N, C-alpha and C positions, 0 to 999 in steps of 0.2 A: 368259263369256256373250257370245253374238253380238248381243244386243239393243243394246248400246252402239254398234253399227255401223249400226243401222237409223235412218232418218229419223223425226222425231217423228210423222209421219202414220202410218208403219208400226207405231210403238210403240202408238198409239192403237188400231189394229186388233187387236194382240196383247192389249191390256187389255180390249177389248170381248169378245174370245173367252173370256178368263178370267172376265169377269163373267157371261157365259152359263152357264158351268160352275160358277159360285159358288153356285148355288141347289140345295140338297140333293135336292129333288123331281125336278129335271131329271136329276140323276145317278141317281136310282132308275129313271127311265124309260129311260135309256141302258142301265143294268144289265139291266133287263127285256127289252130288245131285243137283248142280246148273243147269245142263242142263235137269233135269227131274227126275222123280221117278225111284227108283231102289229097288230090293229085297236084302236081306242080302247076297246071294251068289254073286250077282253082285258087291256089295260093298266090299266084301272080296277080289274078284279078282282085283278090281280097286285099292284098297288101300294097298293090300298085308298085311293087318292085319289079326289076327286069327279070326275065327268065334265067339268065345267067347268075344273076345275084342270088335269087331264090334257090337255084340248084346248088350253088357254092355253100350257102349257109345250111341247107338241108344236109349236105354231105357232112359238114362239121358236126352238126347236132347228132346225126346218126352215128358217126364214129365215136362220139362221146357217150353213146348209149342212152341219150335222152329221148331220141325218136326211134321208131321202128318203121319198117317199110314192108309192103307186101305188093306183089305183082299180080295183076289181073288183066290178062290179054296184053295189050300194048301199053296199058296204064301202070304207073307205080303210085301207090297210095301211102302216105305218111301218116303216122299217128304217134301219140305220146306214148313212149315206152316207160318213162319214169314218172309215175304220178306224183312224186314227192316234189316235182317242179313247182306244181300249183301251191303246195304248202309254203315252200320257200318264197315264191312271189307274193302270196298273201301276207306273210310275215313282214317282208320288206315294205310292201305297199301300205300296210296299216301303220308301220312305224313312220313312214314318210308323211302320211296323212296327219298324224299326231303332231309331227314337227312343223308342218305347214300351218295347222290350226293354231299351234302355240305362237308361231311368228306373226300370224295375222292378228291374233288377239293382242300381242304386244305393240303392234303398229297402230291399233285402234285406241290404245290406252293413252 
């Protein structure tokens, strides 16, 4: 792991990034934006979260540089600004799938 070569300040930034991603509703929003940009109304409908909740999480994700936003008339559209989010999610999800498969196999034995 390269983290042991990072100064403490950099490790704090890494930890802050993981804290942002540690909220399941934020992961739902990122997933909802995977196929393209959406406005708040579309995200509320897709995730079934409240408008206030969606707005709060979008603000956090945008401030962290993970999402971008653009205004078109009265609408604000959100999009994935950091494409590495999908690589990270794929890595974590594939590891979890392997662990679950191993646990399932051991229960059947």
